[in-house]
C-alpha positions as CSV (number, residue, x, y, z in Angstrom):
1,M,-10.3,27.8,-9.8
2,P,-11.5,29.7,-6.8
3,P,-8.5,31.0,-4.4
4,H,-10.2,29.3,-1.3
5,A,-10.3,26.0,-3.1
6,V,-8.2,22.9,-3.6
7,F,-8.3,20.0,-5.3
8,S,-8.4,17.2,-3.3
9,H,-9.3,13.3,-2.9
10,L,-7.9,11.3,-6.1
11,T,-7.4,14.0,-8.2
12,A,-4.2,15.6,-4.7
13,A,-3.1,11.4,-4.4
14,L,-2.5,11.5,-8.2
15,L,-1.2,14.3,-8.6
16,H,0.9,13.2,-5.8
17,G,1.8,9.3,-6.8
18,I,0.1,8.1,-3.9
19,P,-1.1,5.1,-5.8
20,L,-5.0,3.7,-6.3
21,P,-7.3,1.3,-7.6
22,Y,-6.6,0.2,-11.3
23,D,-10.1,1.5,-11.9
24,L,-9.2,4.6,-10.2
25,Q,-6.2,6.0,-11.7
26,A,-8.3,7.5,-14.3
27,P,-11.3,9.5,-13.1
28,T,-13.8,11.1,-14.5
29,S,-13.9,14.5,-12.7
30,L,-11.6,16.7,-10.5
31,D,-11.8,16.0,-7.0
32,V,-12.2,20.0,-6.2
33,T,-12.6,21.1,-2.1
34,V,-13.5,24.3,-0.6
35,P,-13.8,25.8,3.5
36,A,-16.0,24.8,5.0
37,T,-17.5,28.5,5.0
38,E,-18.0,28.5,1.4
39,R,-20.5,27.6,-1.2
40,G,-19.3,23.7,-3.1
41,I,-17.9,24.2,-6.3
42,E,-20.8,22.9,-9.1
43,A,-20.4,22.8,-12.6
44,K,-18.9,19.7,-15.0
45,H,-16.3,17.5,-14.6
46,I,-16.0,18.6,-11.0
47,R,-17.4,16.9,-8.7
48,G,-17.3,19.1,-5.3
49,H,-16.2,18.8,-1.5
50,V,-17.7,21.0,2.0
51,H,-15.2,20.0,4.6
52,R,-12.9,22.0,6.9
53,L,-9.7,23.3,6.4
54,A,-6.4,23.6,8.9
55,A,-3.7,25.8,6.8
56,T,-1.1,22.7,7.2
57,D,-3.7,20.2,5.1
58,V,-3.0,22.8,2.0
59,V,0.1,23.3,-0.2
60,E,1.0,23.5,-4.0
61,L,3.3,21.3,-6.0
62,D,3.6,22.8,-9.6
63,G,1.7,25.7,-9.1
64,L,-1.6,24.2,-8.4
65,R,-3.3,24.1,-4.5
66,L,-4.1,20.7,-3.3
67,T,-4.7,18.7,-0.3
68,S,-0.8,17.4,1.3
69,V,0.1,14.0,1.6
70,P,-1.7,13.4,5.3
71,R,-4.8,14.9,3.6
72,T,-4.7,13.6,1.4
73,W,-4.8,10.0,3.1
74,C,-7.0,10.1,5.1
75,D,-9.5,12.2,1.8
76,L,-8.9,8.2,0.8
77,G,-11.0,6.1,3.9
78,S,-13.9,6.5,2.9
79,M,-13.2,6.0,-1.1
80,L,-10.8,3.1,-0.4
81,D,-11.0,-0.6,0.7
82,M,-8.7,-1.8,3.3
83,R,-5.7,-3.1,1.2
84,A,-5.9,-0.3,-1.1
85,L,-5.7,1.8,2.2
86,V,-3.5,0.7,3.3
87,A,-1.1,0.2,-0.3
88,A,-1.3,3.8,0.0
89,G,0.0,4.8,3.3
90,D,2.6,2.1,2.9
91,R,3.8,4.0,-0.2
92,V,3.4,7.1,1.7
93,L,5.7,5.8,4.1
94,L,8.4,4.2,2.0
95,H,11.3,4.4,3.8
96,T,13.8,5.2,0.7
97,D,10.8,8.4,-0.9
98,A,8.6,9.1,2.2
99,R,6.0,11.6,2.0
100,A,5.2,11.8,4.8
101,S,6.1,10.2,8.6
102,R,4.1,7.9,10.8
103,D,3.7,11.0,13.1
104,E,2.2,13.3,10.4
105,L,-0.4,10.0,8.9
106,A,-1.3,10.2,12.8
107,R,-1.7,13.7,13.3
108,A,-4.4,13.6,10.3
109,V,-6.1,11.2,11.7
110,E,-6.8,12.1,14.9
111,L,-7.9,15.9,13.1
112,H,-10.3,13.6,10.8
113,G,-11.9,13.4,13.7
114,Q,-15.2,11.4,13.2
115,R,-15.5,12.3,10.1
116,W,-16.7,9.5,6.8
117,G,-13.4,7.4,6.8
118,S,-12.4,7.6,10.2
119,R,-13.2,4.1,11.3
120,A,-11.2,2.5,8.4
121,L,-7.9,5.0,9.1
122,R,-7.9,4.6,12.6
123,A,-8.1,0.2,11.5
124,A,-5.0,1.0,8.5
125,L,-2.7,3.1,10.7
126,P,-1.3,0.5,12.9
127,R,-0.9,-1.9,9.4
128,L,1.3,0.3,7.3
129,S,4.7,-0.5,6.7
130,D,7.8,1.9,5.5
131,R,9.5,-1.3,3.9
132,A,6.5,-2.2,0.7
133,E,7.6,-1.4,-2.5
134,S,4.6,-2.1,-4.1
135,P,0.7,-1.5,-3.3
136,A,0.4,-5.5,-4.7
137,E,3.0,-6.4,-1.6
138,S,0.8,-4.0,0.6
139,A,-2.1,-5.9,-0.7
140,L,-0.2,-9.3,-0.5
141,R,-0.1,-8.7,3.4
142,V,-3.0,-7.3,4.7
143,M,-5.0,-10.1,3.0
144,L,-3.0,-12.4,5.2
145,V,-3.1,-10.8,8.5
146,D,-7.0,-11.1,7.1
147,A,-7.0,-14.8,6.6
148,G,-5.8,-15.6,9.6
149,F,-1.7,-16.5,9.1
150,P,0.6,-13.9,11.4
151,E,2.1,-10.6,10.3
152,P,4.9,-11.3,7.6
153,L,9.0,-9.6,7.1
154,V,7.6,-6.8,4.5
155,N,11.3,-7.2,2.3
156,P,14.0,-8.4,4.9
157,E,17.3,-9.1,3.8
158,I,18.7,-13.1,4.1
159,P,21.6,-13.7,4.2
160,T,23.0,-17.1,2.3
161,A,26.8,-18.5,1.0
162,D,25.5,-17.2,-2.5
163,G,25.1,-13.9,-1.0
164,T,22.3,-11.3,0.5
165,Y,18.9,-12.3,-1.3
166,R,15.7,-10.2,-0.7
167,V,12.3,-11.3,-0.1
168,D,8.9,-9.5,-1.0
169,L,7.1,-10.5,2.3
170,A,8.9,-13.8,4.9
171,Y,8.3,-16.4,7.6
172,P,12.5,-16.0,8.4
173,V,11.9,-18.4,11.8
174,L,10.0,-21.2,9.4
175,S,12.7,-19.4,6.7
176,I,9.7,-19.3,4.5
177,G,9.2,-16.6,1.4
178,L,6.5,-15.4,-0.2
179,E,7.4,-12.8,-4.2
180,Y,4.6,-11.0,-6.0
181,E,5.2,-11.4,-9.7
182,G,3.9,-8.9,-11.4
183,D,3.5,-8.9,-15.3
184,H,7.5,-7.6,-15.4
185,H,9.4,-10.0,-14.0
186,R,7.9,-12.3,-16.9
187,T,8.4,-10.2,-20.2
188,D,11.4,-7.7,-18.4
189,R,14.8,-11.0,-19.1
190,R,16.8,-9.0,-17.1
191,Q,13.7,-9.6,-14.1
192,W,13.0,-12.7,-15.0
193,R,17.1,-14.1,-14.7
194,R,17.4,-12.4,-10.8
195,D,14.0,-13.3,-10.4
196,I,15.9,-17.3,-10.9
197,T,19.2,-17.0,-9.7
198,R,17.6,-15.0,-6.9
199,I,14.7,-17.3,-5.9
200,R,17.4,-20.6,-6.7
201,G,19.8,-18.7,-4.6
202,L,17.5,-18.8,-1.0
203,E,16.3,-22.4,-2.2
204,A,20.2,-23.7,-1.6
205,A,20.2,-21.9,2.0
206,G,16.6,-24.0,2.5
207,W,14.4,-21.7,2.4
208,S,10.2,-22.2,0.8
209,I,9.6,-19.6,-2.5
210,I,5.8,-19.7,-3.0
211,R,4.9,-17.4,-5.5
212,F,1.6,-15.3,-6.3
213,T,0.7,-13.7,-9.0
214,A,-2.6,-11.2,-9.7
215,A,-4.9,-14.0,-10.2
216,D,-4.3,-15.0,-6.9
217,L,-5.0,-11.7,-5.7
218,E,-8.1,-12.1,-6.7
219,S,-9.1,-15.8,-5.5
220,P,-6.5,-16.3,-3.4
221,A,-7.8,-19.7,-2.0
222,D,-5.5,-22.3,-3.9
223,A,-2.3,-20.4,-2.8
224,F,-3.2,-20.0,1.3
225,A,-3.5,-23.4,0.4
226,S,0.1,-24.2,-0.4
227,L,1.3,-21.5,2.1
228,R,-0.6,-23.4,5.6
229,K,1.2,-26.7,4.0
230,Q,4.6,-25.3,4.2
231,I,3.7,-24.1,7.1
232,D,2.5,-27.1,9.2
233,S,5.2,-28.7,7.8
234,R,8.2,-26.4,8.3
235,I,6.3,-26.4,12.5
236,R,6.5,-30.1,11.8
237,T,10.1,-29.9,11.2
238,L,10.7,-27.6,14.1
239,T,9.3,-29.6,16.9
240,R,10.6,-32.8,16.0
């Protein structure tokens, strides 16, 4: 690594702990960026990039020089689809362990100018949430809005007579909750039991819980049809 080079793009995202789609989590090449005044690196297993780098675009992590979190998210704008880009941004903003602020991302998008991915970044920025706790939750939220559903609340706490419970996504006025069930919900016995207790408590309080799985993210038609039916039913009940 020349002293003026930095790890960037997918490599920097992995180093920063920013989630990537499954097929990008084990890249066979390293992304290395050099300033626009330098010649790009050409070597085996290296994807060389030449870009303008501001002083604030470069940080050091465990002795490695790499692009900052905001700059890394901007570089992903030309590599990820909207669901994955929002999931990456949600992780950056996560309120319990934020890697950057919304203002920092906004400034980075502004500095990114009209480069590749700029349109996707400007579209993704207002869709980010600091409450999403998994990439699947983020992807489901994007899919819902793109399918014409209202923007759901993310991980709200729902008070009931039996206690306070959380759901991944919710329409509180309609008492409808959406849960993404990853494999760990099935294979972890404690998690499975907690899920049953929590959903029973919510249903006893009048909530309707619709569960989504990885298969629904690939083919959401049936799950979305169930959600539309439930929304229509709740609206009819409220307007009687």
